[in-house]
C-alpha positions in Angstrom: -6.4 25.9 -16.8 -8.6 25.9 -19.7 -12.3 26.6 -19.8 -12.9 23.2 -20.2 -11.3 21.6 -17.4 -13.7 22.8 -14.9 -17.0 21.3 -12.7 -19.9 22.2 -14.4 -22.6 22.2 -12.4 -25.4 22.2 -15.3 -24.0 19.4 -17.2 -21.2 20.8 -19.2 -19.1 18.6 -21.3 -16.1 18.4 -18.3 -12.5 17.9 -20.4 -13.6 18.7 -23.8 -13.3 22.2 -23.8 -16.8 22.3 -25.7 -20.6 23.1 -24.5 -23.7 21.2 -26.5 -26.6 23.8 -26.7 -29.9 22.1 -25.8 -32.6 24.6 -27.7 -35.6 25.5 -25.8 -38.8 23.0 -27.3 -41.8 25.5 -26.6 -44.1 26.2 -23.4 -46.7 24.2 -23.8 -47.1 20.8 -21.9 -45.0 19.4 -19.3 -41.1 19.2 -20.8 -40.4 16.4 -18.2 -42.9 14.4 -20.3 -44.4 11.7 -17.8 -42.3 8.9 -19.7 -38.9 7.8 -19.6 -36.7 10.7 -21.2 -34.4 9.5 -24.4 -30.9 9.8 -24.2 -30.1 13.3 -25.6 -26.9 14.1 -27.4 -27.7 17.9 -26.6 -27.8 19.7 -23.3 -30.0 22.8 -22.2 -29.0 26.3 -22.7 -27.8 26.7 -18.8 -25.3 24.4 -19.9 -23.6 27.6 -20.7 -24.0 29.0 -17.1 -22.4 25.8 -16.0 -18.9 26.1 -18.5 -18.4 29.8 -17.7 -19.2 30.0 -14.1 -16.8 27.5 -12.9 -14.4 28.3 -15.7 -11.2 28.4 -13.5 -12.5 27.3 -10.2 -11.1 24.0 -8.4 -14.1 21.9 -8.1 -19.5 21.1 -0.4 -21.4 21.5 3.8 -22.2 22.3 7.5 -20.0 19.9 10.5 -21.0 16.2 10.4 -20.1 15.9 14.1 -19.4 12.0 14.9 -19.8 11.1 18.4 -17.3 9.1 20.8 -17.4 6.1 18.7 -16.0 8.0 15.8 -13.4 9.4 17.7 -12.2 6.0 19.5 -11.7 4.4 16.0 -8.6 6.2 15.7 -7.0 7.0 12.1 -7.9 5.1 8.8 -5.9 2.8 7.7 -6.6 3.2 4.3 -3.4 3.7 2.2 -3.3 6.6 -0.5 -3.8 5.3 -4.1 -5.8 2.3 -2.8 -9.5 1.4 -4.1 -10.3 0.6 -0.3 -13.4 3.3 0.7 -12.3 5.8 3.5 -14.9 5.2 6.7 -15.9 8.9 7.5 -16.4 7.3 10.8 -12.6 6.5 10.6 -11.9 9.6 12.5 -14.1 12.6 13.2 -14.4 14.3 9.7 -14.1 17.8 10.7 -13.5 20.1 14.1 -15.4 23.0 12.9 -17.0 25.1 10.0 -16.9 28.4 8.1 -20.5 29.2 7.6 -21.8 25.9 6.1 -18.9 24.3 4.9 -17.0 21.9 6.7 -13.5 22.9 7.9 -10.6 21.7 9.9 -10.1 18.2 8.3 -7.7 16.0 8.9 -4.0 16.2 8.1 -4.1 12.6 6.5 -5.2 11.3 3.0 -8.8 10.5 4.8 -9.1 14.5 5.4 -7.9 15.0 1.8 -10.6 13.2 0.5 -13.0 14.4 2.8 -12.1 18.2 1.8 -12.1 17.6 -1.8 -15.4 15.7 -1.8 -17.2 18.3 0.5 -15.7 21.3 -1.8 -16.7 19.4 -4.9 -20.6 19.5 -3.6 -20.0 23.3 -2.4 -18.7 24.7 -6.0 -21.2 22.8 -7.4 -24.9 24.0 -5.7 -27.0 26.6 -6.8 -25.6 29.1 -3.9 -22.6 29.8 -6.7 -25.5 31.6 -8.4 -25.6 34.0 -5.8 -23.0 37.0 -5.7 -22.2 37.0 -1.9 -22.6 33.4 -1.2 -20.0 33.0 -4.0 -17.2 34.7 -3.1 -18.0 33.2 0.8 -17.5 29.6 -1.0 -14.6 30.5 -2.9 -12.5 31.9 -0.1 -13.5 28.8 2.3 -12.3 26.1 -0.3 -9.7 27.7 -2.0 -6.1 28.4 -1.2 -5.5 32.1 -0.1 -3.1 32.8 -2.7 -5.6 31.6 -5.4 -8.6 33.6 -4.0 -8.2 36.8 -5.3 -7.9 36.1 -8.8 -10.2 33.2 -8.9 -13.0 35.8 -7.7 -11.9 38.2 -10.3 -12.7 35.8 -12.4 -15.8 34.9 -11.6 -17.3 38.3 -11.1 -16.6 39.1 -15.0 -18.2 35.4 -15.5 -21.5 36.1 -13.7 -23.0 38.9 -15.9 -26.8 39.9 -16.0 -26.7 38.9 -19.7 -25.6 35.3 -19.3 -27.7 34.8 -16.3 -30.8 36.3 -18.8 -29.7 33.9 -21.6 -29.8 30.8 -19.2 -33.3 31.6 -18.2 -32.7 32.9 -14.8 -32.9 36.2 -13.1 -29.9 39.2 -13.3 -29.2 38.1 -9.9 -29.2 34.4 -10.6 -32.3 33.8 -9.0 -35.1 31.3 -10.4 -38.0 33.0 -12.6 -40.9 33.0 -10.9 -42.4 29.7 -10.5 -39.2 27.9 -11.1 -37.0 26.4 -9.0 -33.0 26.8 -9.9 -31.2 22.9 -9.2 -27.8 22.5 -9.3 -27.1 19.6 -6.6 -23.7 17.9 -7.2 -23.6 14.3 -5.4 -20.2 12.4 -4.8 -20.1 8.9 -5.6 -16.3 8.4 -4.5 -13.1 9.6 -4.2 -9.9 8.0 -4.3 -6.2 9.7 -3.3 -3.8 9.4 -6.8 -0.9 11.2 -4.6 -0.3 12.0 -1.5 2.3 14.1 0.9 2.7 16.1 4.3 1.5 19.0 2.3 -0.5 18.2 -0.9 -2.9 15.7 -2.1 -4.4 15.0 -5.5 -7.8 13.4 -5.0 -9.9 12.4 -7.8 -13.9 12.6 -6.9 -16.7 10.9 -9.2 -19.8 12.5 -9.3 -23.2 12.9 -10.5 -24.8 16.3 -11.1 -28.8 17.4 -11.3 -29.0 20.7 -13.0 -31.7 22.9 -15.0 -35.3 24.7 -13.9 -37.9 23.0 -12.5 -41.2 24.1 -12.5 -44.5 24.0 -14.9 -43.3 25.5 -18.2 -39.5 24.9 -18.1 -38.0 24.7 -20.9 -34.8 23.5 -19.1 -35.5 20.6 -17.5 -33.7 18.6 -14.5 -30.9 16.6 -16.1 -28.5 14.5 -14.6 -24.3 14.6 -15.3 -21.7 12.6 -14.5 -18.2 13.4 -14.1 -14.6 13.1 -12.4 -13.3 16.4 -10.4 -9.0 16.0 -9.6 -8.5 18.4 -7.1 -4.7 19.5 -6.3 -5.0 20.7 -2.5 -2.1 21.9 -0.2 -2.0 21.9 3.3 -2.2 25.6 4.4 -3.4 27.6 7.9 -3.8 24.2 9.1 -6.7 22.6 6.6 -6.8 21.1 3.3 -7.6 23.9 0.3 -8.4 23.8 -3.7 -5.0 25.1 -5.7 -6.1 23.8 -8.9 -8.6 21.3 -10.2 -9.1 19.7 -13.3 -12.8 17.4 -14.9 -13.3 14.9 -17.2 -16.6 13.3 -18.4 -18.2 10.0 -16.7 -17.6 7.6 -16.1 -21.3 7.5 -16.8 -23.8 4.5 -16.5 -26.5 3.2 -18.6 -29.5 5.3 -17.9 -32.4 2.8 -16.3 -35.9 2.3 -17.0 -37.1 4.9 -14.4 -40.0 7.2 -15.6 -38.8 10.5 -15.4 -41.2 12.5 -12.9 -42.9 15.8 -13.6 -41.4 19.1 -13.3 -43.6 19.8 -10.2 -42.7 16.3 -8.6 -39.2 17.3 -9.6 -39.4 20.8 -8.0 -41.0 19.7 -4.7 -38.4 16.4 -4.4 -35.4 19.4 -4.5 -37.6 21.5 -2.1 -38.2 18.9 0.2 -35.4 16.7 0.1 -32.5 18.6 2.0 -29.1 17.5 0.6 -26.6 16.0 3.1 -24.5 18.1 5.5 -21.6 16.2 5.0 -20.8 13.8 2.1 -17.7 12.1 2.7 
């Protein structure tokens, strides 16, 4: 997989193999503006992190559970390749968890969609910038055969110099007064191919990425992309073997007023991400 074909947590250009860089605008005022932000052809410098961070990653959490009614509903009737949505209540989505990432997906096309969707969330999270959490996530969501190679490449990419150039501390944390934002939100998923031992799933996502806080020169922006994950059934669960990413589909921006930096920071800290994405 080439460096351009991966999940970019901070709004990189998916399958183009290129990264666009937005230069800082200075430290005066609120970079969020208080008014609707115009469409920009460039991206924040923090884009660099997203591209390198996941340059080989397949493209995320706790057990959703589900009650008896969900169990009684029986297997989902969707046929692989159809556009009909998969109802997460068709069967109990997962039977266990590894840390905060759900595991134990059903051995069918619905389980493959659920796995691909939640793994996209995990690999697009701010936790990927913490070395210990990153290694835990990579080991949990990927097939054992590809883990060691991925970890070596990740560790070589997450350098202190790279973090510093992206406005982060050397350990990947946000500077004092800033909030690191990287939250992938799946919009939908579909199965392209399915067998008893493998599945190819597309996940359409939007991502919020940047640094929130007064004086930030890397404001939180949203990007849209589609991740194609190739999964394998191994050790009783779906795991990622490889993935690619393409830009879009991207909707037209609405007329909402862009929130202030403090509003964005409070929202990210106050609104918890969903524990189960599909």
